PDB file with SEQRES, HELIX, SHEET and CRYST1 records, atoms N, CA, C and O in Angstrom:
SEQRES   1 A   86  MET THR THR LEU GLU VAL SER HIS GLU ASN ASN LEU ILE          
SEQRES   2 A   86  TYR GLU SER ASN TYR SER ASP LEU ASN GLU ILE LEU HIS          
SEQRES   3 A   86  GLU ALA LEU GLU ARG LEU PRO GLU GLN GLN LYS SER VAL          
SEQRES   4 A   86  VAL LEU LEU ARG ASP TYR GLU GLY TYR SER TYR LYS GLU          
SEQRES   5 A   86  ILE GLY ASP ILE THR GLY LEU SER GLU ALA GLN VAL LYS          
SEQRES   6 A   86  ILE ASN ILE TYR ARG GLY ARG LEU ALA LEU LYS ASN TYR          
SEQRES   7 A   86  ILE GLY LYS ILE GLU THR LEU ILE                              
HELIX    1 AA1 THR A    2  ASN A   17  1                                  16    
HELIX    2 AA2 LEU A   21  GLU A   30  1                                  10    
HELIX    3 AA3 GLU A   34  ASP A   44  1                                  11    
HELIX    4 AA4 TYR A   50  THR A   57  1                                   8    
HELIX    5 AA5 GLU A   61  ILE A   79  1                                  19    
HELIX    6 AA6 ILE A   82  LEU A   85  1                                   4    
CRYST1    1.000    1.000    1.000  90.00  90.00  90.00 P 1           1          
ATOM      1  N   MET A   1     -77.364  48.212  -1.203  1.00  0.00           N  
ATOM      2  CA  MET A   1     -78.163  48.706  -0.156  1.00  0.00           C  
ATOM      3  C   MET A   1     -79.633  48.934  -0.716  1.00  0.00           C  
ATOM      4  O   MET A   1     -80.621  48.682  -0.026  1.00  0.00           O  
ATOM      5  N   THR A   2     -79.709  49.408  -1.962  1.00  0.00           N  
ATOM      6  CA  THR A   2     -81.007  49.713  -2.533  1.00  0.00           C  
ATOM      7  C   THR A   2     -81.795  48.412  -2.626  1.00  0.00           C  
ATOM      8  O   THR A   2     -83.001  48.433  -2.379  1.00  0.00           O  
ATOM      9  N   THR A   3     -81.168  47.257  -2.974  1.00  0.00           N  
ATOM     10  CA  THR A   3     -81.938  46.110  -3.193  1.00  0.00           C  
ATOM     11  C   THR A   3     -82.501  45.578  -1.883  1.00  0.00           C  
ATOM     12  O   THR A   3     -83.609  45.044  -1.837  1.00  0.00           O  
ATOM     13  N   LEU A   4     -81.699  45.739  -0.792  1.00  0.00           N  
ATOM     14  CA  LEU A   4     -82.232  45.243   0.489  1.00  0.00           C  
ATOM     15  C   LEU A   4     -83.398  46.059   0.974  1.00  0.00           C  
ATOM     16  O   LEU A   4     -84.327  45.535   1.589  1.00  0.00           O  
ATOM     17  N   GLU A   5     -83.347  47.400   0.684  1.00  0.00           N  
ATOM     18  CA  GLU A   5     -84.416  48.222   1.074  1.00  0.00           C  
ATOM     19  C   GLU A   5     -85.748  47.932   0.449  1.00  0.00           C  
ATOM     20  O   GLU A   5     -86.796  47.965   1.096  1.00  0.00           O  
ATOM     21  N   VAL A   6     -85.670  47.623  -0.930  1.00  0.00           N  
ATOM     22  CA  VAL A   6     -86.823  47.234  -1.743  1.00  0.00           C  
ATOM     23  C   VAL A   6     -87.456  46.013  -1.194  1.00  0.00           C  
ATOM     24  O   VAL A   6     -88.666  45.921  -0.987  1.00  0.00           O  
ATOM     25  N   SER A   7     -86.475  44.955  -0.937  1.00  0.00           N  
ATOM     26  CA  SER A   7     -86.816  43.687  -0.426  1.00  0.00           C  
ATOM     27  C   SER A   7     -87.514  43.845   0.886  1.00  0.00           C  
ATOM     28  O   SER A   7     -88.577  43.251   1.072  1.00  0.00           O  
ATOM     29  N   HIS A   8     -86.971  44.633   1.841  1.00  0.00           N  
ATOM     30  CA  HIS A   8     -87.582  44.963   3.111  1.00  0.00           C  
ATOM     31  C   HIS A   8     -89.002  45.450   3.089  1.00  0.00           C  
ATOM     32  O   HIS A   8     -89.865  45.039   3.865  1.00  0.00           O  
ATOM     33  N   GLU A   9     -89.205  46.402   2.100  1.00  0.00           N  
ATOM     34  CA  GLU A   9     -90.485  47.196   1.875  1.00  0.00           C  
ATOM     35  C   GLU A   9     -91.416  46.110   1.413  1.00  0.00           C  
ATOM     36  O   GLU A   9     -92.540  46.108   1.917  1.00  0.00           O  
ATOM     37  N   ASN A  10     -91.115  45.190   0.532  1.00  0.00           N  
ATOM     38  CA  ASN A  10     -92.055  44.119  -0.018  1.00  0.00           C  
ATOM     39  C   ASN A  10     -92.467  43.272   1.198  1.00  0.00           C  
ATOM     40  O   ASN A  10     -93.638  42.921   1.342  1.00  0.00           O  
ATOM     41  N   ASN A  11     -91.515  42.951   2.057  1.00  0.00           N  
ATOM     42  CA  ASN A  11     -91.958  42.080   3.214  1.00  0.00           C  
ATOM     43  C   ASN A  11     -92.950  42.703   4.021  1.00  0.00           C  
ATOM     44  O   ASN A  11     -93.894  42.073   4.496  1.00  0.00           O  
ATOM     45  N   LEU A  12     -92.750  44.027   4.205  1.00  0.00           N  
ATOM     46  CA  LEU A  12     -93.701  44.743   5.173  1.00  0.00           C  
ATOM     47  C   LEU A  12     -95.132  44.799   4.441  1.00  0.00           C  
ATOM     48  O   LEU A  12     -96.129  44.705   5.158  1.00  0.00           O  
ATOM     49  N   ILE A  13     -95.284  44.944   3.077  1.00  0.00           N  
ATOM     50  CA  ILE A  13     -96.461  44.955   2.469  1.00  0.00           C  
ATOM     51  C   ILE A  13     -97.191  43.455   2.630  1.00  0.00           C  
ATOM     52  O   ILE A  13     -98.406  43.424   2.821  1.00  0.00           O  
ATOM     53  N   TYR A  14     -96.515  42.366   2.557  1.00  0.00           N  
ATOM     54  CA  TYR A  14     -97.095  41.073   2.782  1.00  0.00           C  
ATOM     55  C   TYR A  14     -97.545  40.982   4.199  1.00  0.00           C  
ATOM     56  O   TYR A  14     -98.632  40.466   4.459  1.00  0.00           O  
ATOM     57  N   GLU A  15     -96.707  41.495   5.198  1.00  0.00           N  
ATOM     58  CA  GLU A  15     -97.132  41.291   6.573  1.00  0.00           C  
ATOM     59  C   GLU A  15     -98.354  42.052   6.928  1.00  0.00           C  
ATOM     60  O   GLU A  15     -99.177  41.629   7.740  1.00  0.00           O  
ATOM     61  N   SER A  16     -98.467  43.284   6.247  1.00  0.00           N  
ATOM     62  CA  SER A  16     -99.711  44.069   6.557  1.00  0.00           C  
ATOM     63  C   SER A  16    -101.015  43.530   5.871  1.00  0.00           C  
ATOM     64  O   SER A  16    -102.136  43.895   6.225  1.00  0.00           O  
ATOM     65  N   ASN A  17    -100.782  42.634   4.863  1.00  0.00           N  
ATOM     66  CA  ASN A  17    -101.975  42.032   4.306  1.00  0.00           C  
ATOM     67  C   ASN A  17    -102.312  40.717   4.926  1.00  0.00           C  
ATOM     68  O   ASN A  17    -103.340  40.133   4.584  1.00  0.00           O  
ATOM     69  N   TYR A  18    -101.465  40.195   5.860  1.00  0.00           N  
ATOM     70  CA  TYR A  18    -101.667  38.979   6.424  1.00  0.00           C  
ATOM     71  C   TYR A  18    -102.981  38.881   7.285  1.00  0.00           C  
ATOM     72  O   TYR A  18    -103.191  39.717   8.164  1.00  0.00           O  
ATOM     73  N   SER A  19    -103.851  37.872   7.033  1.00  0.00           N  
ATOM     74  CA  SER A  19    -104.994  37.642   7.824  1.00  0.00           C  
ATOM     75  C   SER A  19    -104.860  36.419   8.709  1.00  0.00           C  
ATOM     76  O   SER A  19    -104.099  35.523   8.342  1.00  0.00           O  
ATOM     77  N   ASP A  20    -105.543  36.303   9.858  1.00  0.00           N  
ATOM     78  CA  ASP A  20    -105.563  35.154  10.717  1.00  0.00           C  
ATOM     79  C   ASP A  20    -106.431  34.102   9.987  1.00  0.00           C  
ATOM     80  O   ASP A  20    -107.658  34.123   9.892  1.00  0.00           O  
ATOM     81  N   LEU A  21    -105.474  33.062   9.426  1.00  0.00           N  
ATOM     82  CA  LEU A  21    -106.249  32.023   8.616  1.00  0.00           C  
ATOM     83  C   LEU A  21    -107.139  31.202   9.468  1.00  0.00           C  
ATOM     84  O   LEU A  21    -108.193  30.794   8.982  1.00  0.00           O  
ATOM     85  N   ASN A  22    -106.831  30.927  10.655  1.00  0.00           N  
ATOM     86  CA  ASN A  22    -107.612  30.032  11.630  1.00  0.00           C  
ATOM     87  C   ASN A  22    -108.963  30.860  11.869  1.00  0.00           C  
ATOM     88  O   ASN A  22    -110.016  30.228  11.944  1.00  0.00           O  
ATOM     89  N   GLU A  23    -108.965  32.082  11.975  1.00  0.00           N  
ATOM     90  CA  GLU A  23    -110.148  32.888  12.294  1.00  0.00           C  
ATOM     91  C   GLU A  23    -111.033  32.903  11.093  1.00  0.00           C  
ATOM     92  O   GLU A  23    -112.258  32.805  11.170  1.00  0.00           O  
ATOM     93  N   ILE A  24    -110.330  33.036   9.917  1.00  0.00           N  
ATOM     94  CA  ILE A  24    -111.176  32.986   8.653  1.00  0.00           C  
ATOM     95  C   ILE A  24    -111.906  31.728   8.596  1.00  0.00           C  
ATOM     96  O   ILE A  24    -113.129  31.657   8.478  1.00  0.00           O  
ATOM     97  N   LEU A  25    -110.999  30.598   8.698  1.00  0.00           N  
ATOM     98  CA  LEU A  25    -111.666  29.254   8.583  1.00  0.00           C  
ATOM     99  C   LEU A  25    -112.758  28.978   9.522  1.00  0.00           C  
ATOM    100  O   LEU A  25    -113.729  28.344   9.109  1.00  0.00           O  
ATOM    101  N   HIS A  26    -112.707  29.415  10.843  1.00  0.00           N  
ATOM    102  CA  HIS A  26    -113.794  29.274  11.723  1.00  0.00           C  
ATOM    103  C   HIS A  26    -114.922  30.064  11.355  1.00  0.00           C  
ATOM    104  O   HIS A  26    -116.023  29.596  11.646  1.00  0.00           O  
ATOM    105  N   GLU A  27    -114.874  31.202  10.754  1.00  0.00           N  
ATOM    106  CA  GLU A  27    -115.939  32.113  10.369  1.00  0.00           C  
ATOM    107  C   GLU A  27    -116.625  31.328   9.066  1.00  0.00           C  
ATOM    108  O   GLU A  27    -117.849  31.269   8.949  1.00  0.00           O  
ATOM    109  N   ALA A  28    -115.830  30.810   8.226  1.00  0.00           N  
ATOM    110  CA  ALA A  28    -116.398  30.055   7.014  1.00  0.00           C  
ATOM    111  C   ALA A  28    -117.180  28.768   7.487  1.00  0.00           C  
ATOM    112  O   ALA A  28    -118.255  28.451   6.977  1.00  0.00           O  
ATOM    113  N   LEU A  29    -116.570  28.043   8.500  1.00  0.00           N  
ATOM    114  CA  LEU A  29    -117.166  26.903   9.016  1.00  0.00           C  
ATOM    115  C   LEU A  29    -118.638  27.292   9.761  1.00  0.00           C  
ATOM    116  O   LEU A  29    -119.628  26.566   9.665  1.00  0.00           O  
ATOM    117  N   GLU A  30    -118.616  28.382  10.411  1.00  0.00           N  
ATOM    118  CA  GLU A  30    -119.811  28.801  11.123  1.00  0.00           C  
ATOM    119  C   GLU A  30    -120.997  29.146  10.061  1.00  0.00           C  
ATOM    120  O   GLU A  30    -122.178  29.011  10.382  1.00  0.00           O  
ATOM    121  N   ARG A  31    -120.650  29.541   8.940  1.00  0.00           N  
ATOM    122  CA  ARG A  31    -121.753  29.816   7.889  1.00  0.00           C  
ATOM    123  C   ARG A  31    -122.289  28.542   7.211  1.00  0.00           C  
ATOM    124  O   ARG A  31    -123.266  28.620   6.467  1.00  0.00           O  
ATOM    125  N   LEU A  32    -121.699  27.424   7.440  1.00  0.00           N  
ATOM    126  CA  LEU A  32    -122.126  26.202   6.837  1.00  0.00           C  
ATOM    127  C   LEU A  32    -123.363  25.781   7.446  1.00  0.00           C  
ATOM    128  O   LEU A  32    -123.521  26.044   8.638  1.00  0.00           O  
ATOM    129  N   PRO A  33    -124.326  25.128   6.772  1.00  0.00           N  
ATOM    130  CA  PRO A  33    -125.512  24.361   7.616  1.00  0.00           C  
ATOM    131  C   PRO A  33    -124.917  23.287   8.441  1.00  0.00           C  
ATOM    132  O   PRO A  33    -123.954  22.619   8.064  1.00  0.00           O  
ATOM    133  N   GLU A  34    -125.528  23.135   9.602  1.00  0.00           N  
ATOM    134  CA  GLU A  34    -125.021  22.152  10.636  1.00  0.00           C  
ATOM    135  C   GLU A  34    -124.696  20.810   9.987  1.00  0.00           C  
ATOM    136  O   GLU A  34    -123.584  20.373  10.284  1.00  0.00           O  
ATOM    137  N   GLN A  35    -125.386  20.112   9.215  1.00  0.00           N  
ATOM    138  CA  GLN A  35    -125.106  18.905   8.681  1.00  0.00           C  
ATOM    139  C   GLN A  35    -123.773  18.980   7.856  1.00  0.00           C  
ATOM    140  O   GLN A  35    -122.919  18.113   8.046  1.00  0.00           O  
ATOM    141  N   GLN A  36    -123.581  19.907   7.017  1.00  0.00           N  
ATOM    142  CA  GLN A  36    -122.402  20.116   6.267  1.00  0.00           C  
ATOM    143  C   GLN A  36    -121.175  20.299   7.067  1.00  0.00           C  
ATOM    144  O   GLN A  36    -120.127  19.706   6.812  1.00  0.00           O  
ATOM    145  N   LYS A  37    -121.326  21.130   8.038  1.00  0.00           N  
ATOM    146  CA  LYS A  37    -120.275  21.494   8.949  1.00  0.00           C  
ATOM    147  C   LYS A  37    -119.905  20.217   9.705  1.00  0.00           C  
ATOM    148  O   LYS A  37    -118.703  19.992   9.849  1.00  0.00           O  
ATOM    149  N   SER A  38    -120.783  19.368  10.197  1.00  0.00           N  
ATOM    150  CA  SER A  38    -120.432  18.132  10.957  1.00  0.00           C  
ATOM    151  C   SER A  38    -119.633  17.178  10.065  1.00  0.00           C  
ATOM    152  O   SER A  38    -118.576  16.671  10.439  1.00  0.00           O  
ATOM    153  N   VAL A  39    -120.194  16.955   8.854  1.00  0.00           N  
ATOM    154  CA  VAL A  39    -119.491  15.882   8.001  1.00  0.00           C  
ATOM    155  C   VAL A  39    -118.125  16.416   7.637  1.00  0.00           C  
ATOM    156  O   VAL A  39    -117.150  15.672   7.739  1.00  0.00           O  
ATOM    157  N   VAL A  40    -117.992  17.735   7.193  1.00  0.00           N  
ATOM    158  CA  VAL A  40    -116.620  18.339   6.830  1.00  0.00           C  
ATOM    159  C   VAL A  40    -115.718  18.066   7.998  1.00  0.00           C  
ATOM    160  O   VAL A  40    -114.629  17.540   7.767  1.00  0.00           O  
ATOM    161  N   LEU A  41    -116.052  18.364   9.218  1.00  0.00           N  
ATOM    162  CA  LEU A  41    -115.209  18.326  10.482  1.00  0.00           C  
ATOM    163  C   LEU A  41    -114.867  16.930  10.685  1.00  0.00           C  
ATOM    164  O   LEU A  41    -113.715  16.642  11.011  1.00  0.00           O  
ATOM    165  N   LEU A  42    -115.782  16.005  10.519  1.00  0.00           N  
ATOM    166  CA  LEU A  42    -115.573  14.484  10.756  1.00  0.00           C  
ATOM    167  C   LEU A  42    -114.617  13.921   9.736  1.00  0.00           C  
ATOM    168  O   LEU A  42    -113.824  13.024  10.023  1.00  0.00           O  
ATOM    169  N   ARG A  43    -114.702  14.448   8.579  1.00  0.00           N  
ATOM    170  CA  ARG A  43    -113.809  13.922   7.500  1.00  0.00           C  
ATOM    171  C   ARG A  43    -112.532  14.456   7.469  1.00  0.00           C  
ATOM    172  O   ARG A  43    -111.544  13.727   7.554  1.00  0.00           O  
ATOM    173  N   ASP A  44    -112.444  15.859   7.337  1.00  0.00           N  
ATOM    174  CA  ASP A  44    -111.222  16.587   7.345  1.00  0.00           C  
ATOM    175  C   ASP A  44    -110.374  16.757   8.556  1.00  0.00           C  
ATOM    176  O   ASP A  44    -109.146  16.793   8.487  1.00  0.00           O  
ATOM    177  N   TYR A  45    -111.093  16.869   9.748  1.00  0.00           N  
ATOM    178  CA  TYR A  45    -110.424  17.266  10.878  1.00  0.00           C  
ATOM    179  C   TYR A  45    -110.181  16.013  11.667  1.00  0.00           C  
ATOM    180  O   TYR A  45    -109.071  15.827  12.166  1.00  0.00           O  
ATOM    181  N   GLU A  46    -111.156  15.141  11.812  1.00  0.00           N  
ATOM    182  CA  GLU A  46    -111.145  13.928  12.574  1.00  0.00           C  
ATOM    183  C   GLU A  46    -110.568  12.729  11.816  1.00  0.00           C  
ATOM    184  O   GLU A  46    -109.947  11.848  12.411  1.00  0.00           O  
ATOM    185  N   GLY A  47    -110.781  12.706  10.485  1.00  0.00           N  
ATOM    186  CA  GLY A  47    -110.178  11.691   9.667  1.00  0.00           C  
ATOM    187  C   GLY A  47    -111.091  10.418   9.453  1.00  0.00           C  
ATOM    188  O   GLY A  47    -110.615   9.364   9.031  1.00  0.00           O  
ATOM    189  N   TYR A  48    -112.455  10.575   9.773  1.00  0.00           N  
ATOM    190  CA  TYR A  48    -113.179   9.328   9.618  1.00  0.00           C  
ATOM    191  C   TYR A  48    -113.577   9.000   8.150  1.00  0.00           C  
ATOM    192  O   TYR A  48    -113.623   9.880   7.290  1.00  0.00           O  
ATOM    193  N   SER A  49    -113.853   7.741   7.912  1.00  0.00           N  
ATOM    194  CA  SER A  49    -114.158   7.477   6.555  1.00  0.00           C  
ATOM    195  C   SER A  49    -115.609   7.840   6.327  1.00  0.00           C  
ATOM    196  O   SER A  49    -116.353   8.264   7.212  1.00  0.00           O  
ATOM    197  N   TYR A  50    -115.982   7.617   4.939  1.00  0.00           N  
ATOM    198  CA  TYR A  50    -117.335   8.080   4.586  1.00  0.00           C  
ATOM    199  C   TYR A  50    -118.348   6.985   5.245  1.00  0.00           C  
ATOM    200  O   TYR A  50    -119.456   7.409   5.572  1.00  0.00           O  
ATOM    201  N   LYS A  51    -118.104   5.856   5.426  1.00  0.00           N  
ATOM    202  CA  LYS A  51    -118.878   4.850   6.042  1.00  0.00           C  
ATOM    203  C   LYS A  51    -119.141   5.172   7.531  1.00  0.00           C  
ATOM    204  O   LYS A  51    -120.255   5.189   8.054  1.00  0.00           O  
ATOM    205  N   GLU A  52    -117.860   5.447   8.193  1.00  0.00           N  
ATOM    206  CA  GLU A  52    -117.865   5.797   9.645  1.00  0.00           C  
ATOM    207  C   GLU A  52    -118.788   7.109   9.852  1.00  0.00           C  
ATOM    208  O   GLU A  52    -119.549   7.178  10.817  1.00  0.00           O  
ATOM    209  N   ILE A  53    -118.687   8.103   8.936  1.00  0.00           N  
ATOM    210  CA  ILE A  53    -119.380   9.337   9.175  1.00  0.00           C  
ATOM    211  C   ILE A  53    -120.950   8.919   8.971  1.00  0.00           C  
ATOM    212  O   ILE A  53    -121.795   9.321   9.772  1.00  0.00           O  
ATOM    213  N   GLY A  54    -121.266   8.164   7.953  1.00  0.00           N  
ATOM    214  CA  GLY A  54    -122.622   7.690   7.730  1.00  0.00           C  
ATOM    215  C   GLY A  54    -123.136   7.014   8.992  1.00  0.00           C  
ATOM    216  O   GLY A  54    -124.258   7.308   9.402  1.00  0.00           O  
ATOM    217  N   ASP A  55    -122.349   6.086   9.660  1.00  0.00           N  
ATOM    218  CA  ASP A  55    -122.787   5.465  10.794  1.00  0.00           C  
ATOM    219  C   ASP A  55    -123.090   6.445  11.954  1.00  0.00           C  
ATOM    220  O   ASP A  55    -124.089   6.305  12.660  1.00  0.00           O  
ATOM    221  N   ILE A  56    -122.191   7.443  12.124  1.00  0.00           N  
ATOM    222  CA  ILE A  56    -122.328   8.464  13.106  1.00  0.00           C  
ATOM    223  C   ILE A  56    -123.561   9.336  12.922  1.00  0.00           C  
ATOM    224  O   ILE A  56    -124.318   9.645  13.842  1.00  0.00           O  
ATOM    225  N   THR A  57    -123.689   9.693  11.700  1.00  0.00           N  
ATOM    226  CA  THR A  57    -124.784  10.835  11.433  1.00  0.00           C  
ATOM    227  C   THR A  57    -126.143  10.186  10.952  1.00  0.00           C  
ATOM    228  O   THR A  57    -127.186  10.837  10.883  1.00  0.00           O  
ATOM    229  N   GLY A  58    -126.046   8.894  10.638  1.00  0.00           N  
ATOM    230  CA  GLY A  58    -127.426   8.312  10.159  1.00  0.00           C  
ATOM    231  C   GLY A  58    -127.567   8.472   8.655  1.00  0.00           C  
ATOM    232  O   GLY A  58    -128.587   8.068   8.097  1.00  0.00           O  
ATOM    233  N   LEU A  59    -126.540   9.070   7.953  1.00  0.00           N  
ATOM    234  CA  LEU A  59    -126.782   9.459   6.641  1.00  0.00           C  
ATOM    235  C   LEU A  59    -126.144   8.283   5.765  1.00  0.00           C  
ATOM    236  O   LEU A  59    -125.256   7.567   6.229  1.00  0.00           O  
ATOM    237  N   SER A  60    -126.627   8.131   4.522  1.00  0.00           N  
ATOM    238  CA  SER A  60    -126.122   7.122   3.624  1.00  0.00           C  
ATOM    239  C   SER A  60    -124.717   7.757   3.034  1.00  0.00           C  
ATOM    240  O   SER A  60    -124.485   8.964   2.965  1.00  0.00           O  
ATOM    241  N   GLU A  61    -123.850   6.726   2.634  1.00  0.00           N  
ATOM    242  CA  GLU A  61    -122.535   7.246   2.162  1.00  0.00           C  
ATOM    243  C   GLU A  61    -122.658   8.384   0.998  1.00  0.00           C  
ATOM    244  O   GLU A  61    -121.931   9.374   0.917  1.00  0.00           O  
ATOM    245  N   ALA A  62    -123.624   8.075   0.196  1.00  0.00           N  
ATOM    246  CA  ALA A  62    -123.934   9.091  -0.915  1.00  0.00           C  
ATOM    247  C   ALA A  62    -124.187  10.436  -0.263  1.00  0.00           C  
ATOM    248  O   ALA A  62    -123.642  11.469  -0.655  1.00  0.00           O  
ATOM    249  N   GLN A  63    -125.048  10.375   0.761  1.00  0.00           N  
ATOM    250  CA  GLN A  63    -125.458  11.736   1.331  1.00  0.00           C  
ATOM    251  C   GLN A  63    -124.208  12.431   2.105  1.00  0.00           C  
ATOM    252  O   GLN A  63    -124.099  13.655   2.171  1.00  0.00           O  
ATOM    253  N   VAL A  64    -123.377  11.625   2.621  1.00  0.00           N  
ATOM    254  CA  VAL A  64    -122.237  12.151   3.372  1.00  0.00           C  
ATOM    255  C   VAL A  64    -121.360  12.847   2.188  1.00  0.00           C  
ATOM    256  O   VAL A  64    -120.932  13.999   2.256  1.00  0.00           O  
ATOM    257  N   LYS A  65    -121.171  12.007   1.147  1.00  0.00           N  
ATOM    258  CA  LYS A  65    -120.192  12.618   0.026  1.00  0.00           C  
ATOM    259  C   LYS A  65    -120.762  13.999  -0.510  1.00  0.00           C  
ATOM    260  O   LYS A  65    -120.016  14.947  -0.754  1.00  0.00           O  
ATOM    261  N   ILE A  66    -122.054  14.041  -0.664  1.00  0.00           N  
ATOM    262  CA  ILE A  66    -122.687  15.114  -1.302  1.00  0.00           C  
ATOM    263  C   ILE A  66    -122.573  16.309  -0.243  1.00  0.00           C  
ATOM    264  O   ILE A  66    -122.220  17.428  -0.617  1.00  0.00           O  
ATOM    265  N   ASN A  67    -122.839  16.073   0.902  1.00  0.00           N  
ATOM    266  CA  ASN A  67    -122.550  17.105   1.937  1.00  0.00           C  
ATOM    267  C   ASN A  67    -121.240  17.529   2.223  1.00  0.00           C  
ATOM    268  O   ASN A  67    -121.052  18.681   2.614  1.00  0.00           O  
ATOM    269  N   ILE A  68    -120.297  16.723   2.074  1.00  0.00           N  
ATOM    270  CA  ILE A  68    -118.903  17.083   2.165  1.00  0.00           C  
ATOM    271  C   ILE A  68    -118.520  17.878   0.872  1.00  0.00           C  
ATOM    272  O   ILE A  68    -117.855  18.911   0.958  1.00  0.00           O  
ATOM    273  N   TYR A  69    -118.912  17.424  -0.221  1.00  0.00           N  
ATOM    274  CA  TYR A  69    -118.741  18.224  -1.355  1.00  0.00           C  
ATOM    275  C   TYR A  69    -119.289  19.671  -1.288  1.00  0.00           C  
ATOM    276  O   TYR A  69    -118.576  20.632  -1.579  1.00  0.00           O  
ATOM    277  N   ARG A  70    -120.501  19.789  -0.920  1.00  0.00           N  
ATOM    278  CA  ARG A  70    -121.173  21.087  -0.942  1.00  0.00           C  
ATOM    279  C   ARG A  70    -120.508  21.985   0.257  1.00  0.00           C  
ATOM    280  O   ARG A  70    -120.356  23.195   0.092  1.00  0.00           O  
ATOM    281  N   GLY A  71    -120.179  21.432   1.287  1.00  0.00           N  
ATOM    282  CA  GLY A  71    -119.538  22.082   2.446  1.00  0.00           C  
ATOM    283  C   GLY A  71    -118.124  22.561   1.823  1.00  0.00           C  
ATOM    284  O   GLY A  71    -117.845  23.759   1.866  1.00  0.00           O  
ATOM    285  N   ARG A  72    -117.286  21.688   1.281  1.00  0.00           N  
ATOM    286  CA  ARG A  72    -116.043  22.152   0.767  1.00  0.00           C  
ATOM    287  C   ARG A  72    -116.186  23.278  -0.185  1.00  0.00           C  
ATOM    288  O   ARG A  72    -115.478  24.282  -0.116  1.00  0.00           O  
ATOM    289  N   LEU A  73    -117.199  23.083  -1.160  1.00  0.00           N  
ATOM    290  CA  LEU A  73    -117.395  24.220  -2.154  1.00  0.00           C  
ATOM    291  C   LEU A  73    -117.622  25.472  -1.465  1.00  0.00           C  
ATOM    292  O   LEU A  73    -116.978  26.465  -1.805  1.00  0.00           O  
ATOM    293  N   ALA A  74    -118.530  25.531  -0.469  1.00  0.00           N  
ATOM    294  CA  ALA A  74    -118.985  26.614   0.168  1.00  0.00           C  
ATOM    295  C   ALA A  74    -117.873  27.243   0.938  1.00  0.00           C  
ATOM    296  O   ALA A  74    -117.836  28.471   1.018  1.00  0.00           O  
ATOM    297  N   LEU A  75    -116.936  26.483   1.530  1.00  0.00           N  
ATOM    298  CA  LEU A  75    -115.677  27.016   2.232  1.00  0.00           C  
ATOM    299  C   LEU A  75    -114.826  27.615   1.239  1.00  0.00           C  
ATOM    300  O   LEU A  75    -114.319  28.714   1.463  1.00  0.00           O  
ATOM    301  N   LYS A  76    -114.602  26.941   0.059  1.00  0.00           N  
ATOM    302  CA  LYS A  76    -113.790  27.521  -0.972  1.00  0.00           C  
ATOM    303  C   LYS A  76    -114.270  28.785  -1.458  1.00  0.00           C  
ATOM    304  O   LYS A  76    -113.455  29.691  -1.631  1.00  0.00           O  
ATOM    305  N   ASN A  77    -115.593  28.977  -1.722  1.00  0.00           N  
ATOM    306  CA  ASN A  77    -116.296  30.161  -2.133  1.00  0.00           C  
ATOM    307  C   ASN A  77    -116.104  31.362  -1.199  1.00  0.00           C  
ATOM    308  O   ASN A  77    -115.933  32.522  -1.572  1.00  0.00           O  
ATOM    309  N   TYR A  78    -116.161  30.875   0.208  1.00  0.00           N  
ATOM    310  CA  TYR A  78    -116.170  32.022   1.178  1.00  0.00           C  
ATOM    311  C   TYR A  78    -114.768  32.426   1.308  1.00  0.00           C  
ATOM    312  O   TYR A  78    -114.518  33.632   1.302  1.00  0.00           O  
ATOM    313  N   ILE A  79    -113.781  31.534   1.432  1.00  0.00           N  
ATOM    314  CA  ILE A  79    -112.364  31.858   1.589  1.00  0.00           C  
ATOM    315  C   ILE A  79    -111.657  32.426   0.438  1.00  0.00           C  
ATOM    316  O   ILE A  79    -110.778  33.277   0.575  1.00  0.00           O  
ATOM    317  N   GLY A  80    -112.060  31.929  -0.781  1.00  0.00           N  
ATOM    318  CA  GLY A  80    -111.439  32.315  -2.031  1.00  0.00           C  
ATOM    319  C   GLY A  80    -110.044  31.766  -2.079  1.00  0.00           C  
ATOM    320  O   GLY A  80    -109.663  30.833  -1.373  1.00  0.00           O  
ATOM    321  N   LYS A  81    -109.252  32.451  -3.022  1.00  0.00           N  
ATOM    322  CA  LYS A  81    -107.924  31.875  -3.150  1.00  0.00           C  
ATOM    323  C   LYS A  81    -107.011  32.146  -1.963  1.00  0.00           C  
ATOM    324  O   LYS A  81    -107.008  33.258  -1.435  1.00  0.00           O  
ATOM    325  N   ILE A  82    -106.236  31.155  -1.532  1.00  0.00           N  
ATOM    326  CA  ILE A  82    -105.394  31.236  -0.408  1.00  0.00           C  
ATOM    327  C   ILE A  82    -104.317  32.314  -0.526  1.00  0.00           C  
ATOM    328  O   ILE A  82    -103.899  32.950   0.442  1.00  0.00           O  
ATOM    329  N   GLU A  83    -103.903  32.470  -1.770  1.00  0.00           N  
ATOM    330  CA  GLU A  83    -102.836  33.540  -2.028  1.00  0.00           C  
ATOM    331  C   GLU A  83    -103.425  34.815  -1.716  1.00  0.00           C  
ATOM    332  O   GLU A  83    -102.651  35.718  -1.397  1.00  0.00           O  
ATOM    333  N   THR A  84    -104.592  35.032  -1.752  1.00  0.00           N  
ATOM    334  CA  THR A  84    -105.135  36.540  -1.328  1.00  0.00           C  
ATOM    335  C   THR A  84    -104.974  36.711   0.139  1.00  0.00           C  
ATOM    336  O   THR A  84    -104.853  37.822   0.655  1.00  0.00           O  
ATOM    337  N   LEU A  85    -104.975  35.615   0.791  1.00  0.00           N  
ATOM    338  CA  LEU A  85    -105.046  35.603   2.312  1.00  0.00           C  
ATOM    339  C   LEU A  85    -103.629  35.831   2.900  1.00  0.00           C  
ATOM    340  O   LEU A  85    -103.468  36.527   3.903  1.00  0.00           O  
ATOM    341  N   ILE A  86    -102.666  35.262   2.288  1.00  0.00           N  
ATOM    342  CA  ILE A  86    -101.271  35.148   2.790  1.00  0.00           C  
ATOM    343  C   ILE A  86    -100.494  36.333   2.401  1.00  0.00           C  
ATOM    344  O   ILE A  86     -99.310  36.428   2.724  1.00  0.00           O  
TER     345      ILE A  86                                                      
END                                                                             
């Protein structure tokens, strides 16, 4: 009986620390500069290739890669470790 009670208490702690990941991701995306936000969404959400993103945005493939890298880095820094959110 004691083991179940302790286990149940641990579950309650995790549930109380849970954050809405979708909301946090949208907040993080809104903080990005428009160009970084656009290329990250085109690549990670829409699945376009670097060349296709370059054609859409008028950027070179190198510029697309740089903006995606910087955008992802900014998202990572804003969100932090996923373990702290779950």
